[in-house]
VEXROGU-276727 format. One line per 5 residues: number of its first residue (from 0); their letters; for each residue x, y, z of N, C-alpha, C. Coordinates in Angstrom, 3 decimals, padded with zeros to 6 digits. Last residue first. Layout:
BEGIN
NUM = A = X Y Z X Y Z X Y Z; ...
This chain:
BEGIN
150 = QIDGG = -004.499 033.332 -000.619 -003.369 034.135 -000.136 -003.202 033.952 001.334; -006.214 032.364 -003.384 -005.649 031.838 -002.152 -004.453 032.693 -001.765; -007.134 033.044 -005.840 -007.667 033.800 -004.711 -007.090 033.346 -003.382; -004.188 032.375 -007.768 -005.623 032.586 -007.678 -006.013 033.414 -006.464; -001.365 030.802 -006.067 -002.046 031.497 -007.148 -003.514 031.707 -006.873
145 = LPQTE = 001.231 031.337 -003.782 -000.060 030.704 -004.034 -000.780 031.502 -005.093; 004.695 031.022 -004.538 003.536 031.868 -004.259 002.259 031.106 -004.576; 006.769 028.583 -002.962 006.079 029.042 -004.164 004.922 029.953 -003.784; 009.893 028.424 -001.563 008.472 028.612 -001.276 007.813 029.240 -002.492; 012.094 026.266 -003.354 011.786 027.592 -002.851 010.282 027.702 -002.599
140 = EHFWG = 012.244 022.871 -002.267 012.180 023.873 -003.312 011.834 025.206 -002.668; 014.605 021.313 -000.152 013.287 021.896 -000.362 013.346 022.841 -001.550; 016.170 018.656 001.245 016.203 019.551 000.097 014.782 020.031 -000.138; 017.660 017.944 004.309 016.438 018.039 003.542 016.653 019.023 002.405; 019.615 015.594 006.136 019.474 016.832 005.386 018.203 016.796 004.570
135 = ALAAR = 021.444 014.154 008.782 020.199 014.245 008.021 020.160 015.588 007.312; 023.520 011.879 010.126 023.535 013.139 009.418 022.270 013.151 008.578; 024.099 010.313 013.266 023.413 010.417 011.981 023.570 011.814 011.414; 024.753 007.976 015.601 025.364 009.135 014.952 024.750 009.210 013.565; 023.570 006.619 018.543 023.314 006.845 017.121 024.063 008.095 016.690
130 = RGTIV = 024.856 004.181 020.792 024.685 005.571 020.433 024.431 005.692 018.938; 023.689 001.563 022.988 024.685 002.234 022.175 024.301 003.665 021.871; 020.346 000.392 022.771 021.683 000.319 023.357 022.649 001.033 022.426; 018.153 001.630 021.540 017.981 000.886 022.790 019.312 000.737 023.504; 017.029 004.440 019.958 018.229 003.635 020.163 018.084 002.957 021.519
125 = ATVEH = 013.799 004.488 018.419 014.717 004.843 019.502 015.911 003.903 019.541; 013.335 004.817 014.830 013.061 004.241 016.158 014.141 004.629 017.158; 011.852 006.784 012.575 013.165 006.506 013.131 012.916 006.026 014.551; 009.687 006.029 009.852 009.917 006.405 011.242 011.350 006.062 011.607; 007.663 006.930 006.984 008.829 006.341 007.635 008.865 006.743 009.104
120 = PLTVS = 006.197 007.032 003.793 005.996 007.081 005.247 007.142 006.341 005.936; 007.256 008.651 001.100 007.546 007.396 001.770 007.324 007.543 003.275; 006.866 011.161 000.099 006.069 010.075 -000.485 006.271 008.741 000.214; 008.583 012.684 001.696 007.199 013.113 001.501 006.342 011.950 001.023; 011.106 011.645 001.631 010.376 011.544 002.894 008.929 012.008 002.784
115 = DFVVL = 012.673 009.807 -000.590 011.750 010.945 -000.600 010.856 010.832 000.623; 015.989 008.820 000.458 014.614 008.549 000.038 013.814 009.828 000.084; 019.007 007.202 001.036 018.378 008.409 000.521 016.977 008.037 000.057; 021.551 006.070 003.022 020.160 005.800 002.659 019.531 007.128 002.254; 024.731 004.835 002.841 023.950 006.058 002.722 022.550 005.671 002.267
110 = TGRTP = 027.187 003.163 004.726 025.946 003.082 003.964 025.221 004.424 003.986; 029.377 003.025 006.373 029.609 003.357 004.973 028.363 003.304 004.106; 028.120 000.532 008.501 029.149 001.541 008.271 029.338 001.751 006.767; 024.691 000.185 008.737 025.931 -000.442 008.286 026.933 000.664 007.962; 021.710 -000.347 010.386 022.828 000.585 010.186 024.109 -000.163 009.842
105 = VFDEA = 019.251 -001.955 008.541 020.211 -002.106 009.623 021.355 -001.133 009.373; 016.100 -001.130 007.804 017.457 -000.925 007.328 018.384 -000.969 008.528; 013.138 -002.880 007.167 014.069 -002.345 008.151 015.435 -002.223 007.506; 010.090 -002.365 005.585 011.473 -002.780 005.421 012.330 -002.099 006.470; 006.972 -003.170 004.448 007.725 -002.704 005.619 009.135 -003.247 005.501
100 = VTGAP = 004.851 -002.244 002.083 006.081 -003.011 002.211 006.830 -002.405 003.384; 001.352 -002.474 001.712 002.511 -001.842 002.331 003.697 -002.792 002.333; -000.932 -003.685 000.904 -000.199 -002.923 -000.103 001.052 -002.248 000.433; -002.551 -003.376 004.043 -002.480 -003.992 002.717 -001.750 -003.085 001.739; -000.571 -002.525 006.964 -001.695 -002.332 006.047 -001.462 -002.956 004.679
95 = IEGRS = 000.331 -004.440 009.490 000.975 -003.876 008.311 -000.138 -003.755 007.266; -000.667 -003.642 012.847 -000.865 -004.316 011.566 000.016 -003.671 010.501; -000.724 -002.321 015.226 000.353 -003.282 015.024 000.228 -004.055 013.726; -002.504 -000.319 015.451 -002.954 -001.631 015.945 -001.880 -002.702 015.768; -001.132 001.681 014.136 -001.329 001.803 015.586 -001.771 000.479 016.207
90 = WGDRD = -001.403 000.827 011.487 -000.078 000.798 012.117 -000.216 000.848 013.631; -004.157 001.350 011.190 -003.627 -000.012 011.067 -002.266 -000.145 011.727; -004.186 004.137 011.426 -004.909 003.318 012.402 -004.404 001.880 012.384; -002.740 004.968 009.182 -002.190 005.205 010.519 -002.895 004.355 011.581; -002.150 004.196 006.238 -003.167 003.691 007.162 -002.636 003.777 008.597
85 = ELLTF = -001.439 006.746 003.975 -000.886 005.891 005.018 -002.009 005.479 005.971; -002.891 008.421 002.476 -002.258 007.291 001.794 -001.726 006.283 002.794; -006.018 009.499 003.663 -004.568 009.449 003.856 -004.022 008.252 003.103; -008.479 010.986 001.708 -007.997 009.758 002.327 -006.495 009.867 002.503; -011.301 012.901 000.828 -009.943 012.881 001.345 -009.627 011.555 002.036
80 = QQAHS = -013.880 013.212 000.002 -013.052 012.287 -000.771 -011.644 012.135 -000.210; -014.928 015.131 001.736 -015.573 013.821 001.659 -014.694 012.794 000.963; -013.300 017.346 001.179 -013.260 016.732 002.519 -013.833 015.319 002.471; -014.117 017.846 -001.436 -012.715 017.520 -001.164 -012.582 016.847 000.193; -016.774 018.506 -001.050 -016.465 017.282 -001.800 -015.000 016.875 -001.591
75 = SQLFL = -016.664 020.977 000.171 -017.021 019.826 001.005 -016.716 018.512 000.285; -013.790 022.895 -000.653 -015.093 022.362 -001.054 -015.404 021.158 -000.173; -011.540 023.615 000.787 -012.203 024.638 -000.007 -013.577 024.198 -000.489; -010.993 022.696 004.173 -011.150 022.283 002.773 -011.955 023.332 002.020; -011.300 024.038 006.550 -009.948 023.830 006.033 -010.020 023.517 004.546
70 = SPLSE = -013.645 026.435 007.665 -013.367 025.249 006.882 -011.904 025.215 006.449; -012.976 028.000 010.884 -013.495 027.920 009.516 -013.067 026.635 008.817; -013.903 028.145 013.991 -012.922 027.371 013.247 -013.443 027.182 011.824; -016.052 029.682 014.736 -014.725 030.109 015.180 -013.617 029.349 014.458; -018.489 030.331 012.147 -017.873 029.478 013.163 -016.488 029.984 013.522
65 = DEKPP = -019.669 031.691 010.075 -019.558 032.382 011.356 -018.922 031.537 012.452; -019.785 029.966 007.862 -018.897 031.128 007.819 -018.672 031.754 009.188; -019.806 026.545 008.967 -020.482 027.755 008.503 -019.501 028.911 008.593; -018.476 023.365 007.901 -018.491 024.547 008.767 -019.233 025.712 008.128; -020.376 020.426 007.158 -019.522 021.503 006.664 -019.622 022.735 007.566
60 = LISEL = -020.442 017.537 008.585 -021.104 018.811 008.853 -020.200 019.942 008.389; -019.051 015.452 007.289 -020.312 015.200 007.983 -021.110 016.496 008.126; -016.822 016.589 006.246 -017.637 015.780 005.326 -018.987 015.449 005.957; -015.679 017.868 008.422 -016.268 018.685 007.369 -017.083 017.882 006.372; -014.760 015.625 009.927 -015.695 016.595 010.491 -016.418 017.373 009.404
55 = KARHQ = -012.965 014.403 008.141 -014.122 013.665 008.670 -015.185 014.619 009.176; -011.167 016.544 007.761 -011.872 015.962 006.618 -013.113 015.206 007.084; -010.191 016.950 010.355 -010.974 018.012 009.708 -011.756 017.465 008.519; -008.825 014.473 010.683 -009.926 014.841 011.579 -010.819 015.911 010.939; -006.876 014.686 008.663 -007.843 013.588 008.631 -009.060 013.914 009.502
50 = VFDAV = -005.457 016.922 009.579 -006.146 016.985 008.289 -007.202 015.884 008.195; -004.504 015.926 012.122 -005.308 017.146 012.013 -006.121 017.162 010.719; -002.975 013.689 011.413 -004.143 013.536 012.287 -005.078 014.735 012.166; -001.005 014.960 009.820 -001.870 013.908 009.253 -003.132 013.732 010.091; 000.191 016.776 011.697 -000.486 017.250 010.489 -001.455 016.204 009.938
45 = NGGIA = -000.032 016.871 015.161 000.339 016.062 014.018 -000.481 016.475 012.795; -000.102 020.256 016.464 -000.108 018.799 016.575 000.350 018.131 015.298; -000.980 023.038 015.917 -000.616 022.504 017.221 -000.708 020.995 017.346; -001.594 024.719 013.868 -002.517 023.610 014.127 -002.191 022.892 015.420; 000.454 026.627 013.730 -000.893 027.073 014.085 -001.836 025.918 014.425
40 = DISWP = 002.712 025.283 012.822 002.701 025.767 014.201 001.292 026.151 014.655; 002.038 024.898 010.157 002.158 023.728 011.030 002.087 024.156 012.490; -000.377 026.968 008.723 000.955 026.893 009.296 000.991 025.688 010.226; -002.166 026.658 005.624 -002.074 026.635 007.076 -000.614 026.578 007.491; -004.411 027.587 002.966 -003.061 027.413 003.509 -003.098 027.375 005.029
35 = VTIYE = -007.290 025.507 002.363 -006.714 026.826 002.588 -005.286 026.603 003.076; -007.267 022.795 -000.034 -007.384 023.356 001.310 -006.938 024.802 001.289; -006.961 022.225 -002.681 -008.119 021.625 -002.022 -008.276 022.096 -000.577; -006.006 023.639 -005.788 -005.892 023.664 -004.336 -007.137 023.048 -003.719; -004.783 022.240 -008.565 -006.072 022.580 -007.969 -005.907 022.500 -006.456
30 = IRMGD = -002.577 022.942 -011.152 -002.705 022.660 -009.724 -004.076 023.124 -009.261; -002.191 021.316 -014.317 -002.596 022.463 -013.504 -002.750 022.008 -012.058; -000.340 020.534 -017.315 -000.836 020.192 -015.984 -001.258 021.475 -015.264; 001.020 021.066 -019.640 -000.299 020.457 -019.754 -000.915 020.062 -018.424; 003.357 022.485 -019.480 003.444 021.035 -019.286 002.087 020.332 -019.364
25 = DDDNN = 002.509 025.105 -020.157 003.731 024.526 -020.730 003.749 023.011 -020.639; -000.981 025.504 -020.903 000.131 025.429 -019.955 001.317 024.764 -020.625; -002.752 025.040 -022.901 -002.103 026.339 -022.898 -000.913 026.351 -021.946; -004.335 022.782 -023.481 -002.887 022.643 -023.370 -002.165 023.978 -023.477; -007.144 022.422 -021.398 -006.548 022.939 -022.630 -005.037 022.896 -022.441
20 = PSKRV = -007.400 021.046 -019.038 -008.356 020.776 -020.115 -007.894 021.351 -021.454; -004.483 019.599 -017.612 -005.190 020.814 -017.988 -006.158 020.507 -019.120; -004.483 017.075 -015.230 -004.221 017.440 -016.619 -005.081 018.650 -016.949; -003.667 018.069 -011.856 -004.561 017.494 -012.872 -004.069 017.877 -014.268; -002.731 017.693 -008.635 -002.199 018.050 -009.944 -003.046 017.312 -010.972
15 = IYLIC = -004.106 019.108 -005.743 -004.149 017.996 -006.696 -003.541 018.512 -007.989; -002.986 020.088 -002.452 -003.444 020.340 -003.809 -003.416 019.053 -004.618; -002.753 021.683 000.680 -002.928 020.446 -000.076 -003.473 020.798 -001.449; -000.227 023.667 002.153 -001.503 023.615 001.450 -001.570 022.265 000.744; 001.554 025.600 004.582 001.299 024.345 003.875 -000.050 024.453 003.189
10 = HPEID = 004.015 028.099 004.999 002.619 027.700 005.021 002.491 026.416 004.205; 007.050 027.951 006.893 006.311 027.976 005.643 004.846 027.629 005.880; 006.430 031.117 008.504 006.599 030.352 007.270 007.191 029.001 007.636; 004.164 032.862 010.500 005.270 031.916 010.465 005.281 031.195 009.118; 001.961 034.356 010.764 003.090 035.001 010.106 004.258 034.054 009.921
5 = GTYPN = -000.728 032.143 009.979 -000.042 033.083 010.843 001.085 033.710 010.066; -003.609 029.992 009.832 -002.439 030.661 009.291 -001.833 031.598 010.310; -005.791 028.977 011.076 -004.850 028.031 010.489 -003.552 028.698 010.058; -007.561 030.923 011.922 -006.686 030.319 012.925 -005.654 029.354 012.353; -008.029 033.925 010.236 -008.035 032.479 010.057 -007.071 031.841 011.057
0 = M = -009.978 036.566 011.501 -008.655 036.021 011.237 -008.734 034.501 011.163
């Protein structure tokens, strides 16, 4: 049994969108999966830290079939080339990583802030004085079936 997955939805998977070598697809693009599917609950921690750790581990010593923790990445080359877009180590040291724009939004009555939380690393800081009243919502697409041999 794969320890990354379970009966809990949703399952996560990392993939790359590439131009299709032939234009048989409607949009000329194809999805290439780079990891096996996993459940956030099954990994027991921070997703970014987990994936980064597995990438480092698997790029040095690819897992064998008989190990208790199988490979997360479908190919060792994917593990070797994996990089987080967010420099978490730099942030932890109090640095603003190169190419990053750090912007604070002061709560203002009547203001609505909308952003793509997947592509925009963000954090919500603790309220030091007073009280926070917030409304948050997420729009998700329907869970898509995994194609090919990935199930």
